[in-house]
Residue, then its C-alpha position, 0 to 999 in steps of 0.5 A: m396641320v397647324i396643331s401637328m406643326k406646333k407639336s413638332i416645334n414644341k417637341n424639338s424646342n423641350f429641354d431634355f434634362v436627362n441628357f445632362i444627368v450623366p455629365i453633371i454626376f461626372i463633373a460633381s464626382w470629379a470636383i468631390l471625390p479627389i478631395l475626399l479620397k486626397t488623391p494627389e494632383y499629379l494623378i488627378p488634376s482638380l476641376t478648377k486647375v483643368i478649367k483654368g488650364f483650358i481657358d489659358f490654353i484658349f486665351g493665353n492670359d495667365n501663361l500658365s504653361t508653354y502651350s498658353g494661347t495656342f489652342f487654335k493653332n494646335a486644333a486647326a493642325s489636328s482638324y486639318r488631319v482629321f478632315v483630309g483623313f476623313l474625306i479619303s476614307s469616306f470617299l473610298g468607304i462608300f465607293l466600294g461599299v456601294l459597288s460591293g453591295y450592289f454588285s455581287y462579283i465586286k463584293r467577291l472580289f474585294d470583300p475578303f481581302i479588305h476584311i483580312i486587312r482589317m484585322i490588322p490593328g491600327i497601331g500595326w501600321f504605325p512602323i511601316a507608315m513611318v518607313w513609307f511616309g516618314v514624320g509629318n502630316k502624310t503618316t498621320i493622314f494615312l493612319i487616320a484614313l486606314a482606320a476610319f475606312f473600315p466602319v465606312y465600308v462595312n456600313t455602307l456595304r450592309a446598307v446597301s445590300d439591305v435595300d429592299k429588292i422589290l423596290i429595286d425590281a419595281s425601278k427596272v420594271l418601270g424602265a430604270n437602267s443601273k445607274q438610275v436604280l443606283r441614284t433613285v433607289i439604292l442611295p436614298s434607301s441606304l442613306p441612314g446606313i451610310f451616315s452610320g458608318l460616316r459618324l463611325g468614321m469620324g469617331v475613328c478619325w479623332a481617336y487615331l489622331v493621337l496615334g498619328e501624331l506620335t510621329g513627331v509633329n510640331e503641332g496638334l493636339g495629340a503632340v500636345m498630349m504627348d509633350s505633357r505627359m513627357l513633362g508631367n503636366v497631367d492637366m494639359i492631358i485632360v485639356c487636350m483630351l476634352s478639346i478632342a472630345l468636343l471638336g469630335r462632337i461638334c463634327d459629329l453634329l454636322l455629320l447629323g445636320i448634313y443627314k437631315i438635309l439629305r435625307p429623304m422626306d418622310 
């Protein structure tokens, strides 16, 4: 038992260089190819310029742009919109997904309509969202929540539907009622699929953040990207893209951590 624990610790602590091969190749290509190809800065800013812009965006020491030192303010505004939209989409997606996967009549009632709505692209909701909610957080949160709802719902429905019927029948034979079956069998068994949907939904939230912040909000990483495009500040566009990627990855790791805490013991 001690040996197996040591093996597990060593396995988790091993440094896997393979994970860094593609990022290293990407960064090296970014640093070298624009110089070799003589690509102008207004198309692909140099790696050094982007790094300096990123540091200035965070700390504001060099005042390289009008956004110097505003990272935390804009990141907080964007994170708030993503967080609220993700909570709404997660609650509705899991709730309807579990009910539709467990009760066939609820699936027949809601599933066809949900898949019809799913076919409408997110940007197709942009004009009507502006009419309904105007400029501001409400439109952004609506677009984020709507887009993220579908992967959460679809994955939850599939996960619940795939739960072994033998386990469900066995729990009923032992005297469990519907609520107990749901709590002790359905949810634990479908947890991996549910969290797959949540991870996809989180990615969609950050992807649709930029679309939502096109509505003219004053703060947010998407808003900075749009302003930078109009000003021709390409390096700030890339800085904001990297910021969204990093924040999105942090959120994904947090979801993985929560899953590891909640998952049934192997």
